[in-house]
TIVO-2410 file (N, C-alpha, C; in nm, 3 decimals):
# residues 104
REC num residu      c1      c2      c3 atome chaine
REC   1      M   0.085  -0.117   0.000     N      A
REC   1      M   0.000   0.000   0.000    CA      A
REC   1      M   0.090   0.124   0.000     C      A
REC   2      P   0.071   0.216  -0.095     N      A
REC   2      P   0.155   0.336  -0.099    CA      A
REC   2      P   0.129   0.427   0.020     C      A
REC   3      M   0.235   0.491   0.064     N      A
REC   3      M   0.223   0.585   0.175    CA      A
REC   3      M   0.166   0.716   0.123     C      A
REC   4      P   0.083   0.785   0.203     N      A
REC   4      P   0.031   0.915   0.160    CA      A
REC   4      P   0.146   1.016   0.151     C      A
REC   5      E   0.137   1.102   0.050     N      A
REC   5      E   0.239   1.204   0.034    CA      A
REC   5      E   0.227   1.310   0.143     C      A
REC   6      Q   0.342   1.349   0.194     N      A
REC   6      Q   0.346   1.455   0.294    CA      A
REC   6      Q   0.399   1.581   0.228     C      A
REC   7      S   0.337   1.690   0.258     N      A
REC   7      S   0.382   1.817   0.204    CA      A
REC   7      S   0.490   1.876   0.295     C      A
REC   8      I   0.598   1.919   0.233     N      A
REC   8      I   0.706   1.983   0.307    CA      A
REC   8      I   0.692   2.133   0.286     C      A
REC   9      E   0.663   2.204   0.394     N      A
REC   9      E   0.639   2.348   0.382    CA      A
REC   9      E   0.765   2.423   0.342     C      A
REC  10      F   0.878   2.388   0.403     N      A
REC  10      F   1.005   2.455   0.373    CA      A
REC  10      F   1.099   2.350   0.315     C      A
REC  11      R   1.119   2.358   0.186     N      A
REC  11      R   1.174   2.251   0.105    CA      A
REC  11      R   1.325   2.230   0.118     C      A
REC  12      Y   1.400   2.336   0.139     N      A
REC  12      Y   1.546   2.325   0.130    CA      A
REC  12      Y   1.613   2.330   0.266     C      A
REC  13      D   1.687   2.225   0.296     N      A
REC  13      D   1.770   2.219   0.415    CA      A
REC  13      D   1.899   2.291   0.379     C      A
REC  14      T   1.921   2.406   0.441     N      A
REC  14      T   2.034   2.493   0.406    CA      A
REC  14      T   2.133   2.493   0.522     C      A
REC  15      Q   2.258   2.461   0.491     N      A
REC  15      Q   2.362   2.453   0.593    CA      A
REC  15      Q   2.488   2.522   0.541     C      A
REC  16      L   2.562   2.583   0.631     N      A
REC  16      L   2.689   2.643   0.594    CA      A
REC  16      L   2.770   2.675   0.718     C      A
REC  17      L   2.897   2.702   0.694     N      A
REC  17      L   2.986   2.758   0.795    CA      A
REC  17      L   3.025   2.897   0.749     C      A
REC  18      L   3.040   2.987   0.843     N      A
REC  18      L   3.077   3.125   0.814    CA      A
REC  18      L   3.194   3.163   0.905     C      A
REC  19      D   3.301   3.215   0.845     N      A
REC  19      D   3.414   3.267   0.922    CA      A
REC  19      D   3.416   3.419   0.912     C      A
REC  20      R   3.441   3.482   1.025     N      A
REC  20      R   3.456   3.627   1.030    CA      A
REC  20      R   3.574   3.657   1.123     C      A
REC  21      Y   3.670   3.731   1.070     N      A
REC  21      Y   3.795   3.756   1.143    CA      A
REC  21      Y   3.787   3.878   1.234     C      A
REC  22      D   3.882   3.882   1.327     N      A
REC  22      D   3.893   3.991   1.425    CA      A
REC  22      D   3.768   4.003   1.511     C      A
REC  23      V   3.716   3.888   1.552     N      A
REC  23      V   3.597   3.883   1.636    CA      A
REC  23      V   3.630   3.803   1.761     C      A
REC  24      D   3.605   3.860   1.879     N      A
REC  24      D   3.630   3.789   2.004    CA      A
REC  24      D   3.502   3.715   2.046     C      A
REC  25      D   3.506   3.656   2.167     N      A
REC  25      D   3.391   3.578   2.214    CA      A
REC  25      D   3.262   3.660   2.219     C      A
REC  26      D   3.269   3.781   2.272     N      A
REC  26      D   3.150   3.867   2.278    CA      A
REC  26      D   3.101   3.903   2.139     C      A
REC  27      G   3.195   3.932   2.051     N      A
REC  27      G   3.160   3.965   1.912    CA      A
REC  27      G   3.095   3.848   1.841     C      A
REC  28      C   3.141   3.728   1.873     N      A
REC  28      C   3.081   3.607   1.814    CA      A
REC  28      C   2.937   3.592   1.861     C      A
REC  29      D   2.914   3.611   1.990     N      A
REC  29      D   2.777   3.604   2.043    CA      A
REC  29      D   2.688   3.709   1.977     C      A
REC  30      D   2.742   3.829   1.958     N      A
REC  30      D   2.666   3.936   1.893    CA      A
REC  30      D   2.634   3.900   1.748     C      A
REC  31      L   2.732   3.839   1.678     N      A
REC  31      L   2.711   3.798   1.539    CA      A
REC  31      L   2.601   3.693   1.529     C      A
REC  32      V   2.603   3.596   1.617     N      A
REC  32      V   2.499   3.492   1.616    CA      A
REC  32      V   2.362   3.555   1.644     C      A
REC  33      D   2.355   3.645   1.741     N      A
REC  33      D   2.228   3.714   1.771    CA      A
REC  33      D   2.180   3.796   1.652     C      A
REC  34      E   2.273   3.870   1.588     N      A
REC  34      E   2.239   3.952   1.471    CA      A
REC  34      E   2.184   3.864   1.358     C      A
REC  35      M   2.252   3.753   1.333     N      A
REC  35      M   2.208   3.663   1.227    CA      A
REC  35      M   2.071   3.605   1.258     C      A
REC  36      R   2.051   3.560   1.381     N      A
REC  36      R   1.922   3.501   1.419    CA      A
REC  36      R   1.809   3.602   1.400     C      A
REC  37      E   1.830   3.723   1.449     N      A
REC  37      E   1.727   3.826   1.438    CA      A
REC  37      E   1.694   3.857   1.292     C      A
REC  38      Y   1.798   3.872   1.209     N      A
REC  38      Y   1.776   3.905   1.068    CA      A
REC  38      Y   1.706   3.790   0.995     C      A
REC  39      I   1.754   3.669   1.015     N      A
REC  39      I   1.697   3.555   0.944    CA      A
REC  39      I   1.551   3.534   0.982     C      A
REC  40      V   1.520   3.539   1.111     N      A
REC  40      V   1.383   3.518   1.157    CA      A
REC  40      V   1.290   3.627   1.105     C      A
REC  41      S   1.339   3.751   1.098     N      A
REC  41      S   1.253   3.861   1.055    CA      A
REC  41      S   1.246   3.877   0.903     C      A
REC  42      T   1.336   3.812   0.829     N      A
REC  42      T   1.344   3.834   0.684    CA      A
REC  42      T   1.300   3.715   0.601     C      A
REC  43      F   1.333   3.595   0.646     N      A
REC  43      F   1.307   3.475   0.565    CA      A
REC  43      F   1.205   3.385   0.633     C      A
REC  44      K   1.121   3.324   0.551     N      A
REC  44      K   1.027   3.224   0.603    CA      A
REC  44      K   1.101   3.092   0.611     C      A
REC  45      G   1.080   3.022   0.722     N      A
REC  45      G   1.145   2.892   0.738    CA      A
REC  45      G   1.124   2.838   0.877     C      A
REC  46      D   1.190   2.726   0.904     N      A
REC  46      D   1.185   2.668   1.038    CA      A
REC  46      D   1.314   2.591   1.064     C      A
REC  47      S   1.322   2.534   1.182     N      A
REC  47      S   1.437   2.454   1.224    CA      A
REC  47      S   1.568   2.531   1.219     C      A
REC  48      L   1.564   2.659   1.255     N      A
REC  48      L   1.686   2.740   1.255    CA      A
REC  48      L   1.775   2.702   1.373     C      A
REC  49      V   1.899   2.671   1.341     N      A
REC  49      V   2.001   2.646   1.442    CA      A
REC  49      V   2.123   2.728   1.405     C      A
REC  50      L   2.168   2.811   1.497     N      A
REC  50      L   2.291   2.889   1.479    CA      A
REC  50      L   2.379   2.864   1.600     C      A
REC  51      A   2.504   2.833   1.575     N      A
REC  51      A   2.598   2.812   1.684    CA      A
REC  51      A   2.731   2.876   1.644     C      A
REC  52      G   2.792   2.947   1.738     N      A
REC  52      G   2.918   3.014   1.708    CA      A
REC  52      G   3.024   2.984   1.810     C      A
REC  53      D   3.149   2.994   1.766     N      A
REC  53      D   3.264   2.975   1.854    CA      A
REC  53      D   3.379   3.057   1.798     C      A
REC  54      T   3.476   3.087   1.882     N      A
REC  54      T   3.593   3.161   1.836    CA      A
REC  54      T   3.715   3.070   1.839     C      A
REC  55      D   3.809   3.103   1.752     N      A
REC  55      D   3.932   3.026   1.739    CA      A
REC  55      D   4.035   3.118   1.674     C      A
REC  56      E   4.152   3.068   1.652     N      A
REC  56      E   4.256   3.147   1.585    CA      A
REC  56      E   4.324   3.058   1.483     C      A
REC  57      D   4.355   3.116   1.368     N      A
REC  57      D   4.431   3.045   1.267    CA      A
REC  57      D   4.543   3.135   1.216     C      A
REC  58      D   4.601   3.102   1.103     N      A
REC  58      D   4.713   3.180   1.048    CA      A
REC  58      D   4.677   3.325   1.018     C      A
REC  59      Y   4.547   3.353   1.003     N      A
REC  59      Y   4.503   3.488   0.969    CA      A
REC  59      Y   4.458   3.569   1.089     C      A
REC  60      G   4.453   3.508   1.205     N      A
REC  60      G   4.415   3.580   1.326    CA      A
REC  60      G   4.295   3.518   1.395     C      A
REC  61      E   4.243   3.593   1.494     N      A
REC  61      E   4.126   3.546   1.568    CA      A
REC  61      E   4.003   3.555   1.480     C      A
REC  62      K   3.918   3.454   1.491     N      A
REC  62      K   3.798   3.452   1.407    CA      A
REC  62      K   3.682   3.389   1.482     C      A
REC  63      A   3.564   3.425   1.437     N      A
REC  63      A   3.441   3.360   1.481    CA      A
REC  63      A   3.399   3.265   1.369     C      A
REC  64      T   3.357   3.147   1.406     N      A
REC  64      T   3.299   3.053   1.311    CA      A
REC  64      T   3.156   3.028   1.355     C      A
REC  65      V   3.063   3.047   1.262     N      A
REC  65      V   2.920   3.026   1.289    CA      A
REC  65      V   2.871   2.914   1.199     C      A
REC  66      K   2.799   2.820   1.258     N      A
REC  66      K   2.733   2.714   1.181    CA      A
REC  66      K   2.586   2.748   1.173     C      A
REC  67      L   2.534   2.742   1.051     N      A
REC  67      L   2.392   2.770   1.027    CA      A
REC  67      L   2.325   2.645   0.972     C      A
REC  68      H   2.206   2.618   1.020     N      A
REC  68      H   2.117   2.514   0.967    CA      A
REC  68      H   1.977   2.576   0.965     C      A
REC  69      F   1.911   2.571   0.847     N      A
REC  69      F   1.782   2.638   0.833    CA      A
REC  69      F   1.704   2.573   0.722     C      A
REC  70      H   1.575   2.546   0.744     N      A
REC  70      H   1.486   2.496   0.640    CA      A
REC  70      H   1.409   2.615   0.584     C      A
REC  71      T   1.418   2.634   0.454     N      A
REC  71      T   1.357   2.751   0.389    CA      A
REC  71      T   1.327   2.720   0.243     C      A
REC  72      N   1.249   2.804   0.180     N      A
REC  72      N   1.228   2.799   0.035    CA      A
REC  72      N   1.314   2.903  -0.036     C      A
REC  73      E   1.397   2.975   0.040     N      A
REC  73      E   1.480   3.083  -0.013    CA      A
REC  73      E   1.629   3.061   0.019     C      A
REC  74      P   1.683   2.943  -0.011     N      A
REC  74      P   1.821   2.916   0.031    CA      A
REC  74      P   1.922   3.012  -0.031     C      A
REC  75      W   1.903   3.052  -0.154     N      A
REC  75      W   2.002   3.138  -0.221    CA      A
REC  75      W   2.003   3.277  -0.160     C      A
REC  76      D   1.888   3.324  -0.114     N      A
REC  76      D   1.883   3.454  -0.047    CA      A
REC  76      D   1.951   3.447   0.090     C      A
REC  77      V   1.935   3.335   0.159     N      A
REC  77      V   2.002   3.316   0.288    CA      A
REC  77      V   2.154   3.314   0.266     C      A
REC  78      L   2.199   3.243   0.164     N      A
REC  78      L   2.342   3.239   0.133    CA      A
REC  78      L   2.395   3.378   0.098     C      A
REC  79      A   2.321   3.453   0.020     N      A
REC  79      A   2.365   3.588  -0.018    CA      A
REC  79      A   2.377   3.676   0.106     C      A
REC  80      Y   2.281   3.666   0.197     N      A
REC  80      Y   2.289   3.744   0.321    CA      A
REC  80      Y   2.414   3.705   0.401     C      A
REC  81      C   2.433   3.577   0.420     N      A
REC  81      C   2.547   3.530   0.502    CA      A
REC  81      C   2.679   3.572   0.440     C      A
REC  82      R   2.685   3.577   0.309     N      A
REC  82      R   2.808   3.619   0.242    CA      A
REC  82      R   2.844   3.763   0.276     C      A
REC  83      T   2.747   3.846   0.309     N      A
REC  83      T   2.776   3.985   0.344    CA      A
REC  83      T   2.842   3.995   0.481     C      A
REC  84      L   2.838   3.885   0.559     N      A
REC  84      L   2.889   3.888   0.696    CA      A
REC  84      L   3.029   3.830   0.710     C      A
REC  85      G   3.072   3.753   0.612     N      A
REC  85      G   3.203   3.689   0.619    CA      A
REC  85      G   3.219   3.587   0.509     C      A
REC  86      E   3.318   3.503   0.525     N      A
REC  86      E   3.348   3.399   0.427    CA      A
REC  86      E   3.261   3.277   0.456     C      A
REC  87      I   3.184   3.232   0.355     N      A
REC  87      I   3.101   3.114   0.373    CA      A
REC  87      I   3.162   2.996   0.298     C      A
REC  88      Y   3.145   2.876   0.357     N      A
REC  88      Y   3.200   2.755   0.297    CA      A
REC  88      Y   3.126   2.634   0.353     C      A
REC  89      D   3.164   2.516   0.304     N      A
REC  89      D   3.093   2.392   0.341    CA      A
REC  89      D   2.942   2.411   0.327     C      A
REC  90      I   2.904   2.464   0.212     N      A
REC  90      I   2.763   2.496   0.184    CA      A
REC  90      I   2.691   2.369   0.137     C      A
REC  91      V   2.577   2.344   0.198     N      A
REC  91      V   2.493   2.231   0.160    CA      A
REC  91      V   2.350   2.283   0.146     C      A
REC  92      V   2.290   2.258   0.030     N      A
REC  92      V   2.148   2.288   0.009    CA      A
REC  92      V   2.085   2.160  -0.043     C      A
REC  93      E   2.003   2.098   0.040     N      A
REC  93      E   1.940   1.972   0.003    CA      A
REC  93      E   1.790   1.991  -0.014     C      A
REC  94      D   1.737   1.934  -0.121     N      A
REC  94      D   1.594   1.939  -0.150    CA      A
REC  94      D   1.526   1.825  -0.072     C      A
REC  95      M   1.464   1.860   0.039     N      A
REC  95      M   1.403   1.759   0.125    CA      A
REC  95      M   1.280   1.695   0.061     C      A
REC  96      D   1.211   1.768  -0.028     N      A
REC  96      D   1.097   1.712  -0.099    CA      A
REC  96      D   1.145   1.599  -0.190     C      A
REC  97      R   1.251   1.623  -0.260     N      A
REC  97      R   1.307   1.521  -0.349    CA      A
REC  97      R   1.356   1.400  -0.269     C      A
REC  98      Q   1.423   1.426  -0.157     N      A
REC  98      Q   1.468   1.316  -0.072    CA      A
REC  98      Q   1.351   1.232  -0.026     C      A
REC  99      S   1.243   1.297   0.012     N      A
REC  99      S   1.124   1.227   0.060    CA      A
REC  99      S   1.064   1.141  -0.052     C      A
REC 100      R   1.056   1.196  -0.173     N      A
REC 100      R   1.003   1.120  -0.286    CA      A
REC 100      R   1.090   1.000  -0.317     C      A
REC 101      D   1.222   1.019  -0.313     N      A
REC 101      D   1.314   0.909  -0.342    CA      A
REC 101      D   1.300   0.796  -0.241     C      A
REC 102      M   1.272   0.831  -0.116     N      A
REC 102      M   1.257   0.730  -0.011    CA      A
REC 102      M   1.130   0.648  -0.029     C      A
REC 103      H   1.028   0.711  -0.086     N      A
REC 103      H   0.897   0.646  -0.098    CA      A
REC 103      H   0.869   0.596  -0.239     C      A
REC 104      G   0.963   0.615  -0.330     N      A
REC 104      G   0.925   0.587  -0.465    CA      A
REC 104      G   1.009   0.500  -0.544     C      A
***
């Protein structure tokens, strides 16, 4: 018996890492708060997770923020995050397609 189709309201699982240099622990907390406020007020979605930490590499002290967000506007979220620092390890997965593949 086929399973009933489930509608996914926010189709794209959007994940990335963001590095921003010359940011201390307090600045990292402020960056995470700024991102959360902007994303929640600007983009429709759910399952938002933002976590930040500071570290140092060859270029100096930096904040690294991990973002996970379900949205229908992944490219706009990526464009916003790019204005804040260097983004990498970008993953945009179509959860609707994944769901169909699992059931079909």
